[in-house]
MARMAR-650573 format. One record per residue: x, y, z of N, C-alpha, C in turn; residue number from 1. Coordinates in nm, 4 decimals. Layout:
BEGIN
<n_c1->X	n_c2->Y	n_c3->Z	ca_c1->X	ca_c2->Y	ca_c3->Z	c_c1->X	c_c2->Y	c_c3->Z	pos->NUM>
...
This chain:
BEGIN
<n_c1->-1.8998	n_c2->0.1946	n_c3->-3.2000	ca_c1->-1.7657	ca_c2->0.1442	ca_c3->-3.1105	c_c1->-1.7551	c_c2->0.3030	c_c3->-2.9794	pos->1>
<n_c1->-1.7380	n_c2->0.1835	n_c3->-2.8737	ca_c1->-1.7622	ca_c2->0.2613	ca_c3->-2.7352	c_c1->-1.6374	c_c2->0.3887	c_c3->-2.7628	pos->2>
<n_c1->-1.6735	n_c2->0.5166	n_c3->-2.7104	ca_c1->-1.5991	ca_c2->0.6035	ca_c3->-2.7027	c_c1->-1.6094	c_c2->0.6930	c_c3->-2.5465	pos->3>
<n_c1->-1.6159	n_c2->0.6129	n_c3->-2.4550	ca_c1->-1.6380	ca_c2->0.6797	ca_c3->-2.2971	c_c1->-1.4881	c_c2->0.6753	c_c3->-2.2661	pos->4>
<n_c1->-1.4664	n_c2->0.8061	n_c3->-2.1953	ca_c1->-1.3464	ca_c2->0.8488	ca_c3->-2.1689	c_c1->-1.3985	c_c2->0.8632	c_c3->-1.9879	pos->5>
<n_c1->-1.2671	n_c2->0.8364	n_c3->-1.9113	ca_c1->-1.3224	ca_c2->0.7940	ca_c3->-1.7592	c_c1->-1.2314	c_c2->0.9514	c_c3->-1.7373	pos->6>
<n_c1->-1.2437	n_c2->1.0944	n_c3->-1.6839	ca_c1->-1.1638	ca_c2->1.1624	ca_c3->-1.6390	c_c1->-1.1894	c_c2->1.1689	c_c3->-1.4697	pos->7>
<n_c1->-1.0736	n_c2->1.2258	n_c3->-1.3876	ca_c1->-1.0359	ca_c2->1.2110	ca_c3->-1.2565	c_c1->-1.0313	c_c2->1.3454	c_c3->-1.2020	pos->8>
<n_c1->-1.1051	n_c2->1.3838	n_c3->-1.0916	ca_c1->-1.0275	ca_c2->1.4779	ca_c3->-1.0246	c_c1->-1.0178	c_c2->1.4435	c_c3->-0.8797	pos->9>
<n_c1->-0.8597	n_c2->1.4502	n_c3->-0.8276	ca_c1->-0.8239	ca_c2->1.4358	ca_c3->-0.6920	c_c1->-0.8139	c_c2->1.5193	c_c3->-0.6146	pos->10>
<n_c1->-0.9160	n_c2->1.5251	n_c3->-0.4915	ca_c1->-0.8750	ca_c2->1.6260	ca_c3->-0.3735	c_c1->-0.8079	c_c2->1.5693	c_c3->-0.2843	pos->11>
<n_c1->-0.7766	n_c2->1.6741	n_c3->-0.1727	ca_c1->-0.7656	ca_c2->1.6495	ca_c3->-0.0272	c_c1->-0.8445	c_c2->1.6587	c_c3->0.0809	pos->12>
<n_c1->-0.8508	n_c2->1.6409	n_c3->0.1881	ca_c1->-0.9244	ca_c2->1.6746	ca_c3->0.3293	c_c1->-0.8981	c_c2->1.6407	c_c3->0.4163	pos->13>
<n_c1->-0.8842	n_c2->1.6604	n_c3->0.5607	ca_c1->-0.7869	ca_c2->1.6529	ca_c3->0.6573	c_c1->-0.9720	c_c2->1.6406	c_c3->0.7608	pos->14>
<n_c1->-1.0125	n_c2->1.5632	n_c3->0.8413	ca_c1->-1.1083	ca_c2->1.5252	ca_c3->0.9320	c_c1->-1.0985	c_c2->1.4560	c_c3->1.0320	pos->15>
<n_c1->-1.1340	n_c2->1.4675	n_c3->1.1271	ca_c1->-1.1310	ca_c2->1.3904	ca_c3->1.2096	c_c1->-1.2619	c_c2->1.2864	c_c3->1.2773	pos->16>
<n_c1->-1.2604	n_c2->1.2031	n_c3->1.3166	ca_c1->-1.3783	ca_c2->1.0662	ca_c3->1.3367	c_c1->-1.3509	c_c2->1.0187	c_c3->1.4622	pos->17>
<n_c1->-1.4699	n_c2->0.9271	n_c3->1.5174	ca_c1->-1.4915	ca_c2->0.8200	ca_c3->1.5980	c_c1->-1.5233	c_c2->0.7352	c_c3->1.5482	pos->18>
<n_c1->-1.5266	n_c2->0.6074	n_c3->1.5050	ca_c1->-1.6282	ca_c2->0.4896	ca_c3->1.4816	c_c1->-1.6734	c_c2->0.4276	c_c3->1.6282	pos->19>
<n_c1->-1.7890	n_c2->0.4259	n_c3->1.6504	ca_c1->-1.8411	ca_c2->0.3432	ca_c3->1.7601	c_c1->-1.9941	c_c2->0.3128	c_c3->1.7193	pos->20>
<n_c1->-2.0638	n_c2->0.2169	n_c3->1.7907	ca_c1->-2.2288	ca_c2->0.2602	ca_c3->1.7910	c_c1->-2.2538	c_c2->0.2631	c_c3->1.9158	pos->21>
<n_c1->-2.3183	n_c2->0.3576	n_c3->1.9373	ca_c1->-2.4598	ca_c2->0.4174	ca_c3->2.0568	c_c1->-2.5056	c_c2->0.2716	c_c3->2.1205	pos->22>
<n_c1->-2.5316	n_c2->0.1966	n_c3->2.0408	ca_c1->-2.6045	ca_c2->0.0990	ca_c3->2.1341	c_c1->-2.5416	c_c2->-0.0171	c_c3->2.1908	pos->23>
<n_c1->-2.3720	n_c2->-0.0001	n_c3->2.2017	ca_c1->-2.2797	ca_c2->-0.0823	ca_c3->2.2420	c_c1->-2.2530	c_c2->-0.0441	c_c3->2.3460	pos->24>
<n_c1->-2.1615	n_c2->-0.1190	n_c3->2.4386	ca_c1->-2.0883	ca_c2->-0.0482	ca_c3->2.5642	c_c1->-1.9632	c_c2->-0.0383	c_c3->2.4834	pos->25>
<n_c1->-1.8582	n_c2->0.0359	n_c3->2.5814	ca_c1->-1.7167	ca_c2->0.0567	ca_c3->2.5122	c_c1->-1.6727	c_c2->-0.0758	c_c3->2.5235	pos->26>
<n_c1->-1.6427	n_c2->-0.1537	n_c3->2.5853	ca_c1->-1.6210	ca_c2->-0.2929	ca_c3->2.5758	c_c1->-1.5988	c_c2->-0.3443	c_c3->2.4062	pos->27>
<n_c1->-1.7305	n_c2->-0.2963	n_c3->2.3820	ca_c1->-1.7877	ca_c2->-0.4086	ca_c3->2.2698	c_c1->-1.7554	c_c2->-0.3147	c_c3->2.1512	pos->28>
<n_c1->-1.7443	n_c2->-0.1744	n_c3->2.1617	ca_c1->-1.7034	ca_c2->-0.0642	ca_c3->2.0558	c_c1->-1.5377	c_c2->-0.1047	c_c3->2.0241	pos->29>
<n_c1->-1.4566	n_c2->-0.1131	n_c3->2.1441	ca_c1->-1.3580	ca_c2->-0.1318	ca_c3->2.1622	c_c1->-1.2731	c_c2->-0.2550	c_c3->2.0610	pos->30>
<n_c1->-1.3404	n_c2->-0.3800	n_c3->2.0859	ca_c1->-1.3424	ca_c2->-0.5085	ca_c3->2.0288	c_c1->-1.3607	c_c2->-0.4683	c_c3->1.8649	pos->31>
<n_c1->-1.4568	n_c2->-0.4126	n_c3->1.8620	ca_c1->-1.4651	ca_c2->-0.4160	ca_c3->1.6856	c_c1->-1.4023	c_c2->-0.3153	c_c3->1.6019	pos->32>
<n_c1->-1.4132	n_c2->-0.1870	n_c3->1.7041	ca_c1->-1.2907	ca_c2->-0.0703	ca_c3->1.5760	c_c1->-1.1892	c_c2->-0.0393	c_c3->1.6943	pos->33>
<n_c1->-1.1497	n_c2->-0.1147	n_c3->1.7688	ca_c1->-0.9952	ca_c2->-0.0519	ca_c3->1.8239	c_c1->-0.9692	c_c2->0.0643	c_c3->1.8535	pos->34>
<n_c1->-0.8441	n_c2->0.1209	n_c3->1.8365	ca_c1->-0.8145	ca_c2->0.2446	ca_c3->1.8669	c_c1->-0.9124	c_c2->0.3377	c_c3->1.7926	pos->35>
<n_c1->-1.0023	n_c2->0.3227	n_c3->1.7198	ca_c1->-1.0819	ca_c2->0.3794	ca_c3->1.6686	c_c1->-1.1927	c_c2->0.4567	c_c3->1.7170	pos->36>
<n_c1->-1.2403	n_c2->0.3668	n_c3->1.8542	ca_c1->-1.3248	ca_c2->0.3788	ca_c3->1.9198	c_c1->-1.2901	c_c2->0.4528	c_c3->2.0190	pos->37>
<n_c1->-1.1760	n_c2->0.4751	n_c3->2.0693	ca_c1->-1.1002	ca_c2->0.5912	ca_c3->2.1573	c_c1->-1.2279	c_c2->0.7311	c_c3->2.1577	pos->38>
<n_c1->-1.2534	n_c2->0.7877	n_c3->2.2746	ca_c1->-1.3604	ca_c2->0.8581	ca_c3->2.2905	c_c1->-1.3021	c_c2->0.9941	c_c3->2.2704	pos->39>
<n_c1->-1.1811	n_c2->0.9975	n_c3->2.2074	ca_c1->-1.1451	ca_c2->1.1922	ca_c3->2.1849	c_c1->-1.1407	c_c2->1.1527	c_c3->2.0605	pos->40>
<n_c1->-1.1491	n_c2->1.1233	n_c3->1.9813	ca_c1->-1.1601	ca_c2->1.0930	ca_c3->1.8318	c_c1->-1.0097	c_c2->1.0651	c_c3->1.7725	pos->41>
<n_c1->-0.9957	n_c2->1.0781	n_c3->1.6227	ca_c1->-0.8491	ca_c2->1.0896	ca_c3->1.5565	c_c1->-0.8795	c_c2->1.1425	c_c3->1.4246	pos->42>
<n_c1->-0.7721	n_c2->1.1587	n_c3->1.3563	ca_c1->-0.7901	ca_c2->1.2301	ca_c3->1.2261	c_c1->-0.7185	c_c2->1.1445	c_c3->1.1261	pos->43>
<n_c1->-0.7543	n_c2->1.1952	n_c3->1.0356	ca_c1->-0.7021	ca_c2->1.1327	ca_c3->0.8848	c_c1->-0.6784	c_c2->1.2611	c_c3->0.7715	pos->44>
<n_c1->-0.5644	n_c2->1.2027	n_c3->0.7057	ca_c1->-0.5616	ca_c2->1.2946	ca_c3->0.6015	c_c1->-0.6075	c_c2->1.2081	c_c3->0.4765	pos->45>
<n_c1->-0.7474	n_c2->1.2336	n_c3->0.4306	ca_c1->-0.7931	ca_c2->1.1835	ca_c3->0.3102	c_c1->-0.7398	c_c2->1.2381	c_c3->0.1908	pos->46>
<n_c1->-0.7766	n_c2->1.1092	n_c3->0.1174	ca_c1->-0.7250	ca_c2->1.1672	ca_c3->-0.0600	c_c1->-0.8390	c_c2->1.1259	c_c3->-0.1286	pos->47>
<n_c1->-0.9064	n_c2->1.2113	n_c3->-0.1778	ca_c1->-1.0297	ca_c2->1.1858	ca_c3->-0.2688	c_c1->-1.0548	c_c2->1.1898	c_c3->-0.4206	pos->48>
<n_c1->-1.0708	n_c2->1.1023	n_c3->-0.4559	ca_c1->-1.0547	ca_c2->1.0643	ca_c3->-0.6323	c_c1->-1.2077	c_c2->1.0503	c_c3->-0.6799	pos->49>
<n_c1->-1.2445	n_c2->1.1270	n_c3->-0.7491	ca_c1->-1.3652	ca_c2->1.1500	ca_c3->-0.8586	c_c1->-1.3772	c_c2->1.1125	c_c3->-0.9502	pos->50>
<n_c1->-1.4113	n_c2->1.0080	n_c3->-1.0157	ca_c1->-1.4415	ca_c2->0.9765	ca_c3->-1.1443	c_c1->-1.5099	c_c2->0.9642	c_c3->-1.2036	pos->51>
<n_c1->-1.5287	n_c2->1.0598	n_c3->-1.3180	ca_c1->-1.6794	ca_c2->1.0433	ca_c3->-1.4190	c_c1->-1.6178	c_c2->0.9809	c_c3->-1.5404	pos->52>
<n_c1->-1.7049	n_c2->0.8960	n_c3->-1.5881	ca_c1->-1.6838	ca_c2->0.8194	ca_c3->-1.7274	c_c1->-1.8181	c_c2->0.8808	c_c3->-1.8462	pos->53>
<n_c1->-1.8222	n_c2->0.9081	n_c3->-1.9336	ca_c1->-1.8988	ca_c2->0.9545	ca_c3->-2.0246	c_c1->-1.8242	c_c2->0.9442	c_c3->-2.1599	pos->54>
<n_c1->-1.8991	n_c2->0.9824	n_c3->-2.2562	ca_c1->-1.8702	ca_c2->1.0195	ca_c3->-2.4388	c_c1->-1.8336	c_c2->1.1634	c_c3->-2.4407	pos->55>
<n_c1->-1.7258	n_c2->1.2448	n_c3->-2.4816	ca_c1->-1.6575	ca_c2->1.3291	ca_c3->-2.4821	c_c1->-1.8019	c_c2->1.4000	c_c3->-2.5641	pos->56>
<n_c1->-1.8247	n_c2->1.5178	n_c3->-2.4955	ca_c1->-1.9217	ca_c2->1.6342	ca_c3->-2.5725	c_c1->-1.8879	c_c2->1.6654	c_c3->-2.7250	pos->57>
<n_c1->-1.9137	n_c2->1.6867	n_c3->-2.8116	ca_c1->-1.8612	ca_c2->1.6673	ca_c3->-2.9859	c_c1->-1.8390	c_c2->1.8174	c_c3->-2.9805	pos->58>
<n_c1->-1.9237	n_c2->1.9419	n_c3->-2.8898	ca_c1->-1.8617	ca_c2->2.0758	ca_c3->-2.9296	c_c1->-1.7444	c_c2->2.1159	c_c3->-2.7918	pos->59>
<n_c1->-1.7147	n_c2->2.0334	n_c3->-2.6913	ca_c1->-1.6220	ca_c2->2.0722	ca_c3->-2.6014	c_c1->-1.5506	c_c2->1.9974	c_c3->-2.6617	pos->60>
<n_c1->-1.5547	n_c2->1.8736	n_c3->-2.6515	ca_c1->-1.4499	ca_c2->1.7850	ca_c3->-2.6019	c_c1->-1.4461	c_c2->1.7129	c_c3->-2.4927	pos->61>
<n_c1->-1.5332	n_c2->1.7751	n_c3->-2.4117	ca_c1->-1.5039	ca_c2->1.7035	ca_c3->-2.2627	c_c1->-1.5976	c_c2->1.6245	c_c3->-2.2326	pos->62>
<n_c1->-1.5576	n_c2->1.5377	n_c3->-2.1484	ca_c1->-1.6741	ca_c2->1.4491	ca_c3->-2.0563	c_c1->-1.7715	c_c2->1.5554	c_c3->-1.9510	pos->63>
<n_c1->-1.6267	n_c2->1.6146	n_c3->-1.8952	ca_c1->-1.7402	ca_c2->1.6929	ca_c3->-1.7721	c_c1->-1.6024	c_c2->1.7823	c_c3->-1.7464	pos->64>
<n_c1->-1.5878	n_c2->1.9516	n_c3->-1.7271	ca_c1->-1.5339	ca_c2->2.0040	ca_c3->-1.7414	c_c1->-1.4340	c_c2->2.0122	c_c3->-1.5878	pos->65>
<n_c1->-1.3299	n_c2->1.9779	n_c3->-1.6033	ca_c1->-1.2952	ca_c2->1.9875	ca_c3->-1.4648	c_c1->-1.2556	c_c2->2.0930	c_c3->-1.3401	pos->66>
<n_c1->-1.2790	n_c2->2.1969	n_c3->-1.4154	ca_c1->-1.2740	ca_c2->2.2960	ca_c3->-1.3648	c_c1->-1.3946	c_c2->2.3250	c_c3->-1.2585	pos->67>
<n_c1->-1.4789	n_c2->2.3192	n_c3->-1.3423	ca_c1->-1.6271	ca_c2->2.2767	ca_c3->-1.2727	c_c1->-1.6556	c_c2->2.1683	c_c3->-1.1648	pos->68>
<n_c1->-1.5644	n_c2->2.0624	n_c3->-1.2009	ca_c1->-1.5664	ca_c2->1.9415	ca_c3->-1.0589	c_c1->-1.4634	c_c2->1.9853	c_c3->-0.9833	pos->69>
<n_c1->-1.3578	n_c2->2.0389	n_c3->-1.0071	ca_c1->-1.3173	ca_c2->2.1252	ca_c3->-0.8794	c_c1->-1.3948	c_c2->2.2042	c_c3->-0.8229	pos->70>
<n_c1->-1.4459	n_c2->2.2953	n_c3->-0.8726	ca_c1->-1.5481	ca_c2->2.3601	ca_c3->-0.7976	c_c1->-1.6287	c_c2->2.2939	c_c3->-0.7149	pos->71>
<n_c1->-1.7216	n_c2->2.1974	n_c3->-0.7628	ca_c1->-1.7930	ca_c2->2.1158	ca_c3->-0.7236	c_c1->-1.7653	c_c2->2.0426	c_c3->-0.6056	pos->72>
<n_c1->-1.6000	n_c2->1.9706	n_c3->-0.5893	ca_c1->-1.6077	ca_c2->1.9463	ca_c3->-0.4795	c_c1->-1.5468	c_c2->2.0186	c_c3->-0.3964	pos->73>
<n_c1->-1.5033	n_c2->2.1308	n_c3->-0.4447	ca_c1->-1.4516	ca_c2->2.1944	ca_c3->-0.2874	c_c1->-1.6081	c_c2->2.2738	c_c3->-0.2556	pos->74>
<n_c1->-1.7338	n_c2->2.2950	n_c3->-0.2951	ca_c1->-1.8511	ca_c2->2.3407	ca_c3->-0.2987	c_c1->-1.9260	c_c2->2.2553	c_c3->-0.1722	pos->75>
<n_c1->-1.9266	n_c2->2.1178	n_c3->-0.2271	ca_c1->-2.0144	ca_c2->2.0404	ca_c3->-0.1946	c_c1->-1.9646	c_c2->1.9218	c_c3->-0.0979	pos->76>
<n_c1->-1.8044	n_c2->1.9221	n_c3->-0.1142	ca_c1->-1.7423	ca_c2->1.8271	ca_c3->-0.0170	c_c1->-1.6415	c_c2->1.8816	c_c3->0.0770	pos->77>
<n_c1->-1.5493	n_c2->1.9637	n_c3->0.0004	ca_c1->-1.4603	ca_c2->1.9957	ca_c3->0.0946	c_c1->-1.4577	c_c2->2.1118	c_c3->0.2092	pos->78>
<n_c1->-1.5757	n_c2->2.2266	n_c3->0.1530	ca_c1->-1.6162	ca_c2->2.3144	ca_c3->0.2208	c_c1->-1.6766	c_c2->2.2162	c_c3->0.3828	pos->79>
<n_c1->-1.7663	n_c2->2.1282	n_c3->0.3366	ca_c1->-1.8518	ca_c2->2.0481	ca_c3->0.3998	c_c1->-1.7871	c_c2->1.9816	c_c3->0.5480	pos->80>
<n_c1->-1.6456	n_c2->1.9069	n_c3->0.4841	ca_c1->-1.5940	ca_c2->1.8115	ca_c3->0.5856	c_c1->-1.4358	c_c2->1.8652	c_c3->0.5843	pos->81>
<n_c1->-1.3832	n_c2->1.9429	n_c3->0.5425	ca_c1->-1.2511	ca_c2->1.9180	ca_c3->0.5692	c_c1->-1.2095	c_c2->2.0037	c_c3->0.6801	pos->82>
<n_c1->-1.1416	n_c2->1.9719	n_c3->0.7513	ca_c1->-1.0986	ca_c2->2.0093	ca_c3->0.9031	c_c1->-1.2471	c_c2->2.0598	c_c3->0.9968	pos->83>
<n_c1->-1.2695	n_c2->1.9636	n_c3->1.0009	ca_c1->-1.4105	ca_c2->1.9002	ca_c3->1.0641	c_c1->-1.3906	c_c2->1.7768	c_c3->1.1354	pos->84>
<n_c1->-1.4852	n_c2->1.8070	n_c3->1.2683	ca_c1->-1.4820	ca_c2->1.6630	ca_c3->1.3554	c_c1->-1.6416	c_c2->1.5754	c_c3->1.2727	pos->85>
<n_c1->-1.6417	n_c2->1.5386	n_c3->1.2272	ca_c1->-1.7426	ca_c2->1.4449	ca_c3->1.1429	c_c1->-1.8747	c_c2->1.3697	c_c3->1.2285	pos->86>
<n_c1->-1.7957	n_c2->1.3515	n_c3->1.3422	ca_c1->-1.9127	ca_c2->1.2902	ca_c3->1.4085	c_c1->-2.0105	c_c2->1.4099	c_c3->1.4654	pos->87>
<n_c1->-1.8886	n_c2->1.5009	n_c3->1.4690	ca_c1->-2.0063	ca_c2->1.6282	ca_c3->1.5972	c_c1->-2.0157	c_c2->1.7532	c_c3->1.4757	pos->88>
<n_c1->-1.9507	n_c2->1.8041	n_c3->1.3767	ca_c1->-1.9504	ca_c2->1.9415	ca_c3->1.2917	c_c1->-2.0364	c_c2->1.9169	c_c3->1.1796	pos->89>
<n_c1->-2.0835	n_c2->1.7946	n_c3->1.1317	ca_c1->-2.1792	ca_c2->1.7327	ca_c3->1.0231	c_c1->-2.2948	c_c2->1.6586	c_c3->1.0604	pos->90>
<n_c1->-2.4182	n_c2->1.7302	n_c3->0.9541	ca_c1->-2.5106	ca_c2->1.6697	ca_c3->0.9905	c_c1->-2.5358	c_c2->1.4901	c_c3->0.9167	pos->91>
<n_c1->-2.4302	n_c2->1.5103	n_c3->0.7966	ca_c1->-2.4640	ca_c2->1.3642	ca_c3->0.7387	c_c1->-2.3891	c_c2->1.2507	c_c3->0.8710	pos->92>
<n_c1->-2.3202	n_c2->1.2795	n_c3->0.9797	ca_c1->-2.2360	ca_c2->1.1603	ca_c3->1.0389	c_c1->-2.3130	c_c2->1.2208	c_c3->1.1720	pos->93>
<n_c1->-2.4290	n_c2->1.2565	n_c3->1.1917	ca_c1->-2.4677	ca_c2->1.2695	ca_c3->1.3961	c_c1->-2.5202	c_c2->1.1169	c_c3->1.3951	pos->94>
<n_c1->-2.5816	n_c2->1.0776	n_c3->1.2894	ca_c1->-2.6311	ca_c2->0.9111	ca_c3->1.3382	c_c1->-2.5742	c_c2->0.8024	c_c3->1.2712	pos->95>
<n_c1->-2.4651	n_c2->0.8541	n_c3->1.1484	ca_c1->-2.3998	ca_c2->0.7401	ca_c3->1.0521	c_c1->-2.2841	c_c2->0.7367	c_c3->1.0961	pos->96>
<n_c1->-2.2434	n_c2->0.6197	n_c3->1.1350	ca_c1->-2.1149	ca_c2->0.5731	ca_c3->1.1699	c_c1->-2.0291	c_c2->0.6281	c_c3->1.0230	pos->97>
<n_c1->-1.9362	n_c2->0.7347	n_c3->1.0727	ca_c1->-1.8307	ca_c2->0.7498	ca_c3->0.9654	c_c1->-1.7127	c_c2->0.6946	c_c3->0.9178	pos->98>
<n_c1->-1.7338	n_c2->0.5683	n_c3->0.8997	ca_c1->-1.6115	ca_c2->0.4791	ca_c3->0.8248	c_c1->-1.6083	c_c2->0.5470	c_c3->0.7076	pos->99>
<n_c1->-1.4821	n_c2->0.4721	n_c3->0.6353	ca_c1->-1.4158	ca_c2->0.5479	ca_c3->0.5215	c_c1->-1.5496	c_c2->0.4845	c_c3->0.3822	pos->100>
<n_c1->-1.6189	n_c2->0.3511	n_c3->0.4458	ca_c1->-1.7198	ca_c2->0.2995	ca_c3->0.3333	c_c1->-1.8841	c_c2->0.4118	c_c3->0.3190	pos->101>
<n_c1->-1.8720	n_c2->0.4705	n_c3->0.4711	ca_c1->-1.9597	ca_c2->0.5387	ca_c3->0.4809	c_c1->-1.9725	c_c2->0.6976	c_c3->0.4199	pos->102>
<n_c1->-1.8664	n_c2->0.7057	n_c3->0.4341	ca_c1->-1.8282	ca_c2->0.8598	ca_c3->0.3966	c_c1->-1.8068	c_c2->0.8497	c_c3->0.2238	pos->103>
<n_c1->-1.7574	n_c2->0.7431	n_c3->0.1436	ca_c1->-1.7703	ca_c2->0.7393	ca_c3->0.0008	c_c1->-1.8750	c_c2->0.7584	c_c3->-0.0433	pos->104>
<n_c1->-2.0134	n_c2->0.6860	n_c3->0.0041	ca_c1->-2.1654	ca_c2->0.7148	ca_c3->0.0014	c_c1->-2.1717	c_c2->0.8457	c_c3->0.0068	pos->105>
<n_c1->-2.1671	n_c2->0.8688	n_c3->0.0969	ca_c1->-2.2150	ca_c2->1.0271	ca_c3->0.1062	c_c1->-2.1855	c_c2->1.1144	c_c3->0.0188	pos->106>
<n_c1->-2.0363	n_c2->1.1289	n_c3->0.0046	ca_c1->-1.9587	ca_c2->1.2272	ca_c3->-0.0791	c_c1->-2.0430	c_c2->1.1676	c_c3->-0.2195	pos->107>
<n_c1->-2.0560	n_c2->1.0247	n_c3->-0.2612	ca_c1->-2.1170	ca_c2->1.0008	ca_c3->-0.3938	c_c1->-2.2515	c_c2->1.0371	c_c3->-0.3959	pos->108>
<n_c1->-2.3284	n_c2->1.0808	n_c3->-0.3114	ca_c1->-2.4711	ca_c2->1.1074	ca_c3->-0.3001	c_c1->-2.4746	c_c2->1.2824	c_c3->-0.3177	pos->109>
<n_c1->-2.3881	n_c2->1.3299	n_c3->-0.2728	ca_c1->-2.3888	ca_c2->1.4715	ca_c3->-0.2704	c_c1->-2.3579	c_c2->1.5040	c_c3->-0.4203	pos->110>
<n_c1->-2.2337	n_c2->1.4360	n_c3->-0.4407	ca_c1->-2.1871	ca_c2->1.4725	ca_c3->-0.5813	c_c1->-2.3377	c_c2->1.4283	c_c3->-0.7167	pos->111>
<n_c1->-2.3901	n_c2->1.3224	n_c3->-0.7178	ca_c1->-2.4755	ca_c2->1.2877	ca_c3->-0.7955	c_c1->-2.6129	c_c2->1.3703	c_c3->-0.7940	pos->112>
<n_c1->-2.6522	n_c2->1.4115	n_c3->-0.6743	ca_c1->-2.7629	ca_c2->1.5176	ca_c3->-0.7193	c_c1->-2.6800	c_c2->1.6697	c_c3->-0.8297	pos->113>
<n_c1->-2.5795	n_c2->1.6895	n_c3->-0.8462	ca_c1->-2.5175	ca_c2->1.7734	ca_c3->-0.8972	c_c1->-2.4775	c_c2->1.7212	c_c3->-1.0428	pos->114>
<n_c1->-2.4747	n_c2->1.6332	n_c3->-1.0804	ca_c1->-2.3599	ca_c2->1.5705	ca_c3->-1.2135	c_c1->-2.4820	c_c2->1.5087	c_c3->-1.2900	pos->115>
<n_c1->-2.4953	n_c2->1.5333	n_c3->-1.4408	ca_c1->-2.6069	ca_c2->1.4473	ca_c3->-1.5470	c_c1->-2.5755	c_c2->1.3218	c_c3->-1.4925	pos->116>
<n_c1->-2.7056	n_c2->1.2415	n_c3->-1.4908	ca_c1->-2.7126	ca_c2->1.0867	ca_c3->-1.4688	c_c1->-2.6821	c_c2->1.0088	c_c3->-1.5956	pos->117>
<n_c1->-2.6700	n_c2->1.0662	n_c3->-1.7092	ca_c1->-2.5800	ca_c2->1.0215	ca_c3->-1.8243	c_c1->-2.4432	c_c2->0.9773	c_c3->-1.8128	pos->118>
<n_c1->-2.4138	n_c2->1.0447	n_c3->-1.6696	ca_c1->-2.2548	ca_c2->1.0055	ca_c3->-1.6874	c_c1->-2.2482	c_c2->0.9155	c_c3->-1.5607	pos->119>
<n_c1->-2.1496	n_c2->0.8158	n_c3->-1.5325	ca_c1->-2.1303	ca_c2->0.7813	ca_c3->-1.4702	c_c1->-2.0649	c_c2->0.8432	c_c3->-1.3549	pos->120>
<n_c1->-2.0537	n_c2->0.8000	n_c3->-1.2064	ca_c1->-1.9454	ca_c2->0.8461	ca_c3->-1.1157	c_c1->-1.9214	c_c2->0.7401	c_c3->-1.0639	pos->121>
<n_c1->-1.7996	n_c2->0.7312	n_c3->-1.0077	ca_c1->-1.7569	ca_c2->0.6437	ca_c3->-0.8875	c_c1->-1.6751	c_c2->0.7702	c_c3->-0.7929	pos->122>
<n_c1->-1.6431	n_c2->0.7311	n_c3->-0.6675	ca_c1->-1.5882	ca_c2->0.7844	ca_c3->-0.5326	c_c1->-1.4588	c_c2->0.6419	c_c3->-0.4957	pos->123>
<n_c1->-1.3428	n_c2->0.7036	n_c3->-0.4711	ca_c1->-1.2369	ca_c2->0.6180	ca_c3->-0.4368	c_c1->-1.1682	c_c2->0.7293	c_c3->-0.3243	pos->124>
<n_c1->-1.2013	n_c2->0.6941	n_c3->-0.2146	ca_c1->-1.1664	ca_c2->0.7509	ca_c3->-0.0877	c_c1->-1.0769	c_c2->0.6816	c_c3->0.0187	pos->125>
<n_c1->-0.9253	n_c2->0.7100	n_c3->-0.0033	ca_c1->-0.8379	ca_c2->0.6635	ca_c3->0.0834	c_c1->-0.8230	c_c2->0.7202	c_c3->0.1836	pos->126>
<n_c1->-0.8387	n_c2->0.6274	n_c3->0.3101	ca_c1->-0.8333	ca_c2->0.6773	ca_c3->0.4804	c_c1->-0.6683	c_c2->0.7140	c_c3->0.4869	pos->127>
<n_c1->-0.6000	n_c2->0.6357	n_c3->0.4337	ca_c1->-0.4317	ca_c2->0.6098	ca_c3->0.4522	c_c1->-0.4116	c_c2->0.5645	c_c3->0.3333	pos->128>
<n_c1->-0.2576	n_c2->0.5778	n_c3->0.3214	ca_c1->-0.2031	ca_c2->0.5420	ca_c3->0.1675	c_c1->-0.2273	c_c2->0.3384	c_c3->0.1663	pos->129>
<n_c1->-0.2724	n_c2->0.3108	n_c3->0.2404	ca_c1->-0.2949	ca_c2->0.1931	ca_c3->0.2050	c_c1->-0.4337	c_c2->0.1036	c_c3->0.2403	pos->130>
<n_c1->-0.5323	n_c2->0.1662	n_c3->0.2656	ca_c1->-0.6313	ca_c2->0.1949	ca_c3->0.3123	c_c1->-0.7390	c_c2->0.2795	c_c3->0.2394	pos->131>
<n_c1->-0.8063	n_c2->0.1831	n_c3->0.1469	ca_c1->-0.9308	ca_c2->0.2866	ca_c3->0.0659	c_c1->-1.0405	c_c2->0.2020	c_c3->0.0173	pos->132>
<n_c1->-1.1332	n_c2->0.2866	n_c3->-0.0108	ca_c1->-1.2558	ca_c2->0.2062	ca_c3->-0.0411	c_c1->-1.3151	c_c2->0.3168	c_c3->-0.1956	pos->133>
<n_c1->-1.4045	n_c2->0.2573	n_c3->-0.2211	ca_c1->-1.4852	ca_c2->0.2815	ca_c3->-0.3341	c_c1->-1.6106	c_c2->0.2208	c_c3->-0.3535	pos->134>
<n_c1->-1.7029	n_c2->0.3526	n_c3->-0.4187	ca_c1->-1.8317	ca_c2->0.3554	ca_c3->-0.4606	c_c1->-1.8872	c_c2->0.4038	c_c3->-0.5687	pos->135>
<n_c1->-2.0094	n_c2->0.3875	n_c3->-0.6519	ca_c1->-2.0326	ca_c2->0.2145	ca_c3->-0.5998	c_c1->-1.8910	c_c2->0.1345	c_c3->-0.7058	pos->136>
<n_c1->-1.9274	n_c2->-0.0023	n_c3->-0.6607	ca_c1->-1.8369	ca_c2->-0.0906	ca_c3->-0.7671	c_c1->-1.9186	c_c2->-0.1575	c_c3->-0.8558	pos->137>
<n_c1->-1.8598	n_c2->-0.1331	n_c3->-0.9721	ca_c1->-1.9075	ca_c2->-0.1936	ca_c3->-1.1207	c_c1->-1.8927	c_c2->-0.3774	c_c3->-1.0712	pos->138>
């Protein structure tokens, strides 16, 4: 019998970014990225959901201690990205376009290094209430 359970932690952070490809001129960047390519950046109120799936530990009953997950997200993600200009203030996006897709992938890899590989991990990132991405997809 499959006794896997999914646990979730929801967090929030604010960050600015600009979407652009430095190999393109301003006209092409604006054609592809629209207002998101404007040179003075813009911000989002991101909603982050971290999903961990596994079998509960027989000693604790936990798939993953949610307090520990809260602390991990605070240390690895919020401290790094909250109230930052992703293009300017972070190493991860100095050369990587900070699309919602790329932000979710970066968050996944930062957390994956700290969470046992026996547990499944998935990131859902809301850039707006109606636009969100998930990584990885099953």
